Chimera marker file (.cmm) of the C-alpha trace (Angstrom):
<marker_set name="trace">
<marker id="1" x="-0.005" y="-0.023" z="-0.047" r="1" g="1" b="0" radius="0.5"/>
<marker id="2" x="1.357" y="3.292" z="-1.073" r="1" g="1" b="0" radius="0.5"/>
<marker id="3" x="1.382" y="6.347" z="1.139" r="1" g="1" b="0" radius="0.5"/>
<marker id="4" x="-2.123" y="7.494" z="1.267" r="1" g="1" b="0" radius="0.5"/>
<marker id="5" x="-1.059" y="11.210" z="1.296" r="1" g="1" b="0" radius="0.5"/>
<marker id="6" x="0.455" y="10.843" z="-2.063" r="1" g="1" b="0" radius="0.5"/>
<marker id="7" x="-2.702" y="9.407" z="-3.660" r="1" g="1" b="0" radius="0.5"/>
<marker id="8" x="-5.685" y="11.260" z="-5.179" r="1" g="1" b="0" radius="0.5"/>
<marker id="9" x="-9.320" y="10.133" z="-4.828" r="1" g="1" b="0" radius="0.5"/>
<marker id="10" x="-10.896" y="8.446" z="-7.834" r="1" g="1" b="0" radius="0.5"/>
<marker id="11" x="-14.410" y="9.202" z="-9.181" r="1" g="1" b="0" radius="0.5"/>
<marker id="12" x="-16.396" y="6.316" z="-8.168" r="1" g="1" b="0" radius="0.5"/>
<marker id="13" x="-19.999" y="7.202" z="-9.208" r="1" g="1" b="0" radius="0.5"/>
<marker id="14" x="-19.268" y="5.989" z="-12.756" r="1" g="1" b="0" radius="0.5"/>
<marker id="15" x="-16.678" y="3.417" z="-12.314" r="1" g="1" b="0" radius="0.5"/>
<marker id="16" x="-16.670" y="-0.183" z="-11.278" r="1" g="1" b="0" radius="0.5"/>
<marker id="17" x="-15.948" y="0.188" z="-7.686" r="1" g="1" b="0" radius="0.5"/>
<marker id="18" x="-16.827" y="-2.392" z="-5.145" r="1" g="1" b="0" radius="0.5"/>
<marker id="19" x="-16.699" y="-1.713" z="-1.376" r="1" g="1" b="0" radius="0.5"/>
<marker id="20" x="-13.915" y="-3.032" z="0.605" r="1" g="1" b="0" radius="0.5"/>
<marker id="21" x="-14.401" y="-6.120" z="2.854" r="1" g="1" b="0" radius="0.5"/>
<marker id="22" x="-14.072" y="-5.627" z="6.554" r="1" g="1" b="0" radius="0.5"/>
<marker id="23" x="-10.651" y="-7.374" z="6.292" r="1" g="1" b="0" radius="0.5"/>
<marker id="24" x="-9.504" y="-4.886" z="3.670" r="1" g="1" b="0" radius="0.5"/>
<marker id="25" x="-10.781" y="-2.008" z="5.659" r="1" g="1" b="0" radius="0.5"/>
<marker id="26" x="-8.917" y="-3.204" z="8.804" r="1" g="1" b="0" radius="0.5"/>
<marker id="27" x="-5.584" y="-3.460" z="6.780" r="1" g="1" b="0" radius="0.5"/>
<marker id="28" x="-5.965" y="0.087" z="5.717" r="1" g="1" b="0" radius="0.5"/>
<marker id="29" x="-6.697" y="1.221" z="9.198" r="1" g="1" b="0" radius="0.5"/>
<marker id="30" x="-3.252" y="0.037" z="10.289" r="1" g="1" b="0" radius="0.5"/>
<marker id="31" x="-2.060" y="3.256" z="8.727" r="1" g="1" b="0" radius="0.5"/>
<marker id="32" x="-4.832" y="5.365" z="10.480" r="1" g="1" b="0" radius="0.5"/>
<marker id="33" x="-4.584" y="4.082" z="13.999" r="1" g="1" b="0" radius="0.5"/>
<marker id="34" x="-6.887" y="6.877" z="15.478" r="1" g="1" b="0" radius="0.5"/>
<marker id="35" x="-9.833" y="5.917" z="13.165" r="1" g="1" b="0" radius="0.5"/>
<marker id="36" x="-12.448" y="3.388" z="14.079" r="1" g="1" b="0" radius="0.5"/>
<marker id="37" x="-14.205" y="1.114" z="11.802" r="1" g="1" b="0" radius="0.5"/>
<marker id="38" x="-17.869" y="0.761" z="12.290" r="1" g="1" b="0" radius="0.5"/>
<marker id="39" x="-19.550" y="-2.549" z="13.368" r="1" g="1" b="0" radius="0.5"/>
<marker id="40" x="-21.015" y="-2.892" z="10.034" r="1" g="1" b="0" radius="0.5"/>
<marker id="41" x="-17.702" y="-2.188" z="8.253" r="1" g="1" b="0" radius="0.5"/>
<marker id="42" x="-19.110" y="0.515" z="6.030" r="1" g="1" b="0" radius="0.5"/>
<marker id="43" x="-17.609" y="3.665" z="7.618" r="1" g="1" b="0" radius="0.5"/>
<marker id="44" x="-14.707" y="5.024" z="9.466" r="1" g="1" b="0" radius="0.5"/>
<marker id="45" x="-14.906" y="7.642" z="12.231" r="1" g="1" b="0" radius="0.5"/>
<marker id="46" x="-12.660" y="9.791" z="14.178" r="1" g="1" b="0" radius="0.5"/>
<marker id="47" x="-13.501" y="12.362" z="16.953" r="1" g="1" b="0" radius="0.5"/>
<marker id="48" x="-11.382" y="15.519" z="17.005" r="1" g="1" b="0" radius="0.5"/>
<marker id="49" x="-11.483" y="17.714" z="20.117" r="1" g="1" b="0" radius="0.5"/>
<marker id="50" x="-10.406" y="21.408" z="20.189" r="1" g="1" b="0" radius="0.5"/>
<marker id="51" x="-9.976" y="24.249" z="22.730" r="1" g="1" b="0" radius="0.5"/>
<marker id="52" x="-13.052" y="26.298" z="21.698" r="1" g="1" b="0" radius="0.5"/>
<marker id="53" x="-15.448" y="26.988" z="19.006" r="1" g="1" b="0" radius="0.5"/>
<marker id="54" x="-13.124" y="29.087" z="16.857" r="1" g="1" b="0" radius="0.5"/>
<marker id="55" x="-10.517" y="26.209" z="16.582" r="1" g="1" b="0" radius="0.5"/>
<marker id="56" x="-13.220" y="23.684" z="15.853" r="1" g="1" b="0" radius="0.5"/>
<marker id="57" x="-14.609" y="25.774" z="13.020" r="1" g="1" b="0" radius="0.5"/>
<marker id="58" x="-11.134" y="26.444" z="11.592" r="1" g="1" b="0" radius="0.5"/>
<marker id="59" x="-10.648" y="22.635" z="11.432" r="1" g="1" b="0" radius="0.5"/>
<marker id="60" x="-14.107" y="22.115" z="9.899" r="1" g="1" b="0" radius="0.5"/>
<marker id="61" x="-13.252" y="24.584" z="7.039" r="1" g="1" b="0" radius="0.5"/>
<marker id="62" x="-9.904" y="22.793" z="6.541" r="1" g="1" b="0" radius="0.5"/>
<marker id="63" x="-11.770" y="19.486" z="6.213" r="1" g="1" b="0" radius="0.5"/>
<marker id="64" x="-14.108" y="21.079" z="3.696" r="1" g="1" b="0" radius="0.5"/>
<marker id="65" x="-11.037" y="22.239" z="1.660" r="1" g="1" b="0" radius="0.5"/>
<marker id="66" x="-9.610" y="18.837" z="1.712" r="1" g="1" b="0" radius="0.5"/>
<marker id="67" x="-12.973" y="17.195" z="0.757" r="1" g="1" b="0" radius="0.5"/>
<marker id="68" x="-13.584" y="19.562" z="-2.171" r="1" g="1" b="0" radius="0.5"/>
<marker id="69" x="-10.000" y="19.153" z="-3.521" r="1" g="1" b="0" radius="0.5"/>
<marker id="70" x="-10.503" y="15.445" z="-3.460" r="1" g="1" b="0" radius="0.5"/>
<marker id="71" x="-14.000" y="15.343" z="-4.536" r="1" g="1" b="0" radius="0.5"/>
<marker id="72" x="-14.963" y="13.014" z="-1.589" r="1" g="1" b="0" radius="0.5"/>
<marker id="73" x="-17.023" y="14.346" z="1.219" r="1" g="1" b="0" radius="0.5"/>
<marker id="74" x="-17.419" y="13.235" z="4.801" r="1" g="1" b="0" radius="0.5"/>
<marker id="75" x="-20.388" y="13.441" z="7.139" r="1" g="1" b="0" radius="0.5"/>
<marker id="76" x="-19.504" y="15.874" z="10.006" r="1" g="1" b="0" radius="0.5"/>
<marker id="77" x="-20.978" y="16.289" z="13.451" r="1" g="1" b="0" radius="0.5"/>
<marker id="78" x="-19.836" y="19.737" z="14.745" r="1" g="1" b="0" radius="0.5"/>
<marker id="79" x="-20.251" y="21.170" z="18.161" r="1" g="1" b="0" radius="0.5"/>
<marker id="80" x="-18.454" y="23.828" z="20.338" r="1" g="1" b="0" radius="0.5"/>
<marker id="81" x="-15.355" y="22.052" z="20.865" r="1" g="1" b="0" radius="0.5"/>
<marker id="82" x="-15.471" y="18.892" z="18.774" r="1" g="1" b="0" radius="0.5"/>
<marker id="83" x="-15.940" y="17.522" z="15.381" r="1" g="1" b="0" radius="0.5"/>
<marker id="84" x="-16.728" y="13.882" z="14.543" r="1" g="1" b="0" radius="0.5"/>
<marker id="85" x="-15.708" y="12.878" z="10.933" r="1" g="1" b="0" radius="0.5"/>
<marker id="86" x="-17.227" y="10.012" z="9.174" r="1" g="1" b="0" radius="0.5"/>
<marker id="87" x="-16.022" y="8.684" z="5.932" r="1" g="1" b="0" radius="0.5"/>
<marker id="88" x="-17.980" y="6.372" z="3.687" r="1" g="1" b="0" radius="0.5"/>
<marker id="89" x="-18.344" y="6.114" z="-0.089" r="1" g="1" b="0" radius="0.5"/>
<marker id="90" x="-22.069" y="6.486" z="-0.503" r="1" g="1" b="0" radius="0.5"/>
<marker id="91" x="-21.991" y="5.493" z="-4.198" r="1" g="1" b="0" radius="0.5"/>
<marker id="92" x="-21.000" y="1.967" z="-3.181" r="1" g="1" b="0" radius="0.5"/>
<marker id="93" x="-22.648" y="1.767" z="0.261" r="1" g="1" b="0" radius="0.5"/>
<marker id="94" x="-19.218" y="1.081" z="1.897" r="1" g="1" b="0" radius="0.5"/>
<marker id="95" x="-15.686" y="1.914" z="2.123" r="1" g="1" b="0" radius="0.5"/>
<marker id="96" x="-13.205" y="2.475" z="-0.702" r="1" g="1" b="0" radius="0.5"/>
<marker id="97" x="-9.554" y="3.553" z="-0.759" r="1" g="1" b="0" radius="0.5"/>
<marker id="98" x="-11.006" y="7.179" z="-1.178" r="1" g="1" b="0" radius="0.5"/>
<marker id="99" x="-12.225" y="7.190" z="2.370" r="1" g="1" b="0" radius="0.5"/>
<marker id="100" x="-8.664" y="6.248" z="3.601" r="1" g="1" b="0" radius="0.5"/>
<marker id="101" x="-7.014" y="8.760" z="1.410" r="1" g="1" b="0" radius="0.5"/>
<marker id="102" x="-9.197" y="11.607" z="2.767" r="1" g="1" b="0" radius="0.5"/>
<marker id="103" x="-8.810" y="10.320" z="6.389" r="1" g="1" b="0" radius="0.5"/>
<marker id="104" x="-5.085" y="10.560" z="5.938" r="1" g="1" b="0" radius="0.5"/>
<marker id="105" x="-5.288" y="13.953" z="4.647" r="1" g="1" b="0" radius="0.5"/>
<marker id="106" x="-7.582" y="15.177" z="7.455" r="1" g="1" b="0" radius="0.5"/>
<marker id="107" x="-5.094" y="13.666" z="9.958" r="1" g="1" b="0" radius="0.5"/>
<marker id="108" x="-2.285" y="15.580" z="8.198" r="1" g="1" b="0" radius="0.5"/>
<marker id="109" x="-4.149" y="18.944" z="8.983" r="1" g="1" b="0" radius="0.5"/>
<marker id="110" x="-3.072" y="18.555" z="12.517" r="1" g="1" b="0" radius="0.5"/>
<marker id="111" x="0.648" y="17.714" z="11.961" r="1" g="1" b="0" radius="0.5"/>
<link id1="1" id2="2" r="1" g="1" b="0" radius="0.2"/>
<link id1="2" id2="3" r="1" g="1" b="0" radius="0.2"/>
<link id1="3" id2="4" r="1" g="1" b="0" radius="0.2"/>
<link id1="4" id2="5" r="1" g="1" b="0" radius="0.2"/>
<link id1="5" id2="6" r="1" g="1" b="0" radius="0.2"/>
<link id1="6" id2="7" r="1" g="1" b="0" radius="0.2"/>
<link id1="7" id2="8" r="1" g="1" b="0" radius="0.2"/>
<link id1="8" id2="9" r="1" g="1" b="0" radius="0.2"/>
<link id1="9" id2="10" r="1" g="1" b="0" radius="0.2"/>
<link id1="10" id2="11" r="1" g="1" b="0" radius="0.2"/>
<link id1="11" id2="12" r="1" g="1" b="0" radius="0.2"/>
<link id1="12" id2="13" r="1" g="1" b="0" radius="0.2"/>
<link id1="13" id2="14" r="1" g="1" b="0" radius="0.2"/>
<link id1="14" id2="15" r="1" g="1" b="0" radius="0.2"/>
<link id1="15" id2="16" r="1" g="1" b="0" radius="0.2"/>
<link id1="16" id2="17" r="1" g="1" b="0" radius="0.2"/>
<link id1="17" id2="18" r="1" g="1" b="0" radius="0.2"/>
<link id1="18" id2="19" r="1" g="1" b="0" radius="0.2"/>
<link id1="19" id2="20" r="1" g="1" b="0" radius="0.2"/>
<link id1="20" id2="21" r="1" g="1" b="0" radius="0.2"/>
<link id1="21" id2="22" r="1" g="1" b="0" radius="0.2"/>
<link id1="22" id2="23" r="1" g="1" b="0" radius="0.2"/>
<link id1="23" id2="24" r="1" g="1" b="0" radius="0.2"/>
<link id1="24" id2="25" r="1" g="1" b="0" radius="0.2"/>
<link id1="25" id2="26" r="1" g="1" b="0" radius="0.2"/>
<link id1="26" id2="27" r="1" g="1" b="0" radius="0.2"/>
<link id1="27" id2="28" r="1" g="1" b="0" radius="0.2"/>
<link id1="28" id2="29" r="1" g="1" b="0" radius="0.2"/>
<link id1="29" id2="30" r="1" g="1" b="0" radius="0.2"/>
<link id1="30" id2="31" r="1" g="1" b="0" radius="0.2"/>
<link id1="31" id2="32" r="1" g="1" b="0" radius="0.2"/>
<link id1="32" id2="33" r="1" g="1" b="0" radius="0.2"/>
<link id1="33" id2="34" r="1" g="1" b="0" radius="0.2"/>
<link id1="34" id2="35" r="1" g="1" b="0" radius="0.2"/>
<link id1="35" id2="36" r="1" g="1" b="0" radius="0.2"/>
<link id1="36" id2="37" r="1" g="1" b="0" radius="0.2"/>
<link id1="37" id2="38" r="1" g="1" b="0" radius="0.2"/>
<link id1="38" id2="39" r="1" g="1" b="0" radius="0.2"/>
<link id1="39" id2="40" r="1" g="1" b="0" radius="0.2"/>
<link id1="40" id2="41" r="1" g="1" b="0" radius="0.2"/>
<link id1="41" id2="42" r="1" g="1" b="0" radius="0.2"/>
<link id1="42" id2="43" r="1" g="1" b="0" radius="0.2"/>
<link id1="43" id2="44" r="1" g="1" b="0" radius="0.2"/>
<link id1="44" id2="45" r="1" g="1" b="0" radius="0.2"/>
<link id1="45" id2="46" r="1" g="1" b="0" radius="0.2"/>
<link id1="46" id2="47" r="1" g="1" b="0" radius="0.2"/>
<link id1="47" id2="48" r="1" g="1" b="0" radius="0.2"/>
<link id1="48" id2="49" r="1" g="1" b="0" radius="0.2"/>
<link id1="49" id2="50" r="1" g="1" b="0" radius="0.2"/>
<link id1="50" id2="51" r="1" g="1" b="0" radius="0.2"/>
<link id1="51" id2="52" r="1" g="1" b="0" radius="0.2"/>
<link id1="52" id2="53" r="1" g="1" b="0" radius="0.2"/>
<link id1="53" id2="54" r="1" g="1" b="0" radius="0.2"/>
<link id1="54" id2="55" r="1" g="1" b="0" radius="0.2"/>
<link id1="55" id2="56" r="1" g="1" b="0" radius="0.2"/>
<link id1="56" id2="57" r="1" g="1" b="0" radius="0.2"/>
<link id1="57" id2="58" r="1" g="1" b="0" radius="0.2"/>
<link id1="58" id2="59" r="1" g="1" b="0" radius="0.2"/>
<link id1="59" id2="60" r="1" g="1" b="0" radius="0.2"/>
<link id1="60" id2="61" r="1" g="1" b="0" radius="0.2"/>
<link id1="61" id2="62" r="1" g="1" b="0" radius="0.2"/>
<link id1="62" id2="63" r="1" g="1" b="0" radius="0.2"/>
<link id1="63" id2="64" r="1" g="1" b="0" radius="0.2"/>
<link id1="64" id2="65" r="1" g="1" b="0" radius="0.2"/>
<link id1="65" id2="66" r="1" g="1" b="0" radius="0.2"/>
<link id1="66" id2="67" r="1" g="1" b="0" radius="0.2"/>
<link id1="67" id2="68" r="1" g="1" b="0" radius="0.2"/>
<link id1="68" id2="69" r="1" g="1" b="0" radius="0.2"/>
<link id1="69" id2="70" r="1" g="1" b="0" radius="0.2"/>
<link id1="70" id2="71" r="1" g="1" b="0" radius="0.2"/>
<link id1="71" id2="72" r="1" g="1" b="0" radius="0.2"/>
<link id1="72" id2="73" r="1" g="1" b="0" radius="0.2"/>
<link id1="73" id2="74" r="1" g="1" b="0" radius="0.2"/>
<link id1="74" id2="75" r="1" g="1" b="0" radius="0.2"/>
<link id1="75" id2="76" r="1" g="1" b="0" radius="0.2"/>
<link id1="76" id2="77" r="1" g="1" b="0" radius="0.2"/>
<link id1="77" id2="78" r="1" g="1" b="0" radius="0.2"/>
<link id1="78" id2="79" r="1" g="1" b="0" radius="0.2"/>
<link id1="79" id2="80" r="1" g="1" b="0" radius="0.2"/>
<link id1="80" id2="81" r="1" g="1" b="0" radius="0.2"/>
<link id1="81" id2="82" r="1" g="1" b="0" radius="0.2"/>
<link id1="82" id2="83" r="1" g="1" b="0" radius="0.2"/>
<link id1="83" id2="84" r="1" g="1" b="0" radius="0.2"/>
<link id1="84" id2="85" r="1" g="1" b="0" radius="0.2"/>
<link id1="85" id2="86" r="1" g="1" b="0" radius="0.2"/>
<link id1="86" id2="87" r="1" g="1" b="0" radius="0.2"/>
<link id1="87" id2="88" r="1" g="1" b="0" radius="0.2"/>
<link id1="88" id2="89" r="1" g="1" b="0" radius="0.2"/>
<link id1="89" id2="90" r="1" g="1" b="0" radius="0.2"/>
<link id1="90" id2="91" r="1" g="1" b="0" radius="0.2"/>
<link id1="91" id2="92" r="1" g="1" b="0" radius="0.2"/>
<link id1="92" id2="93" r="1" g="1" b="0" radius="0.2"/>
<link id1="93" id2="94" r="1" g="1" b="0" radius="0.2"/>
<link id1="94" id2="95" r="1" g="1" b="0" radius="0.2"/>
<link id1="95" id2="96" r="1" g="1" b="0" radius="0.2"/>
<link id1="96" id2="97" r="1" g="1" b="0" radius="0.2"/>
<link id1="97" id2="98" r="1" g="1" b="0" radius="0.2"/>
<link id1="98" id2="99" r="1" g="1" b="0" radius="0.2"/>
<link id1="99" id2="100" r="1" g="1" b="0" radius="0.2"/>
<link id1="100" id2="101" r="1" g="1" b="0" radius="0.2"/>
<link id1="101" id2="102" r="1" g="1" b="0" radius="0.2"/>
<link id1="102" id2="103" r="1" g="1" b="0" radius="0.2"/>
<link id1="103" id2="104" r="1" g="1" b="0" radius="0.2"/>
<link id1="104" id2="105" r="1" g="1" b="0" radius="0.2"/>
<link id1="105" id2="106" r="1" g="1" b="0" radius="0.2"/>
<link id1="106" id2="107" r="1" g="1" b="0" radius="0.2"/>
<link id1="107" id2="108" r="1" g="1" b="0" radius="0.2"/>
<link id1="108" id2="109" r="1" g="1" b="0" radius="0.2"/>
<link id1="109" id2="110" r="1" g="1" b="0" radius="0.2"/>
<link id1="110" id2="111" r="1" g="1" b="0" radius="0.2"/>
</marker_set>
């Protein structure tokens, strides 16, 4: 598996994409240890906590920038000092490499 930060998301709405198996998803998660795989194996989630609303919103805006530049958008839960990020590929009702690429790029925002 190449470095996820060096990859670019692929358009999956029109391609022949199949969702990852739980085993495949778990192997990708080895590179993203702070993310959790859902019980159903169809999404990954990470909770980010911040010191105040302004820092939370700055992070949310940075996540939006990553999502738009990759063409792959997360589901976000935003509150005063925390943001929960969920990635799944809606077009295939499961996980693809795109989800892990974007998760890695979101993680890199804090490095």
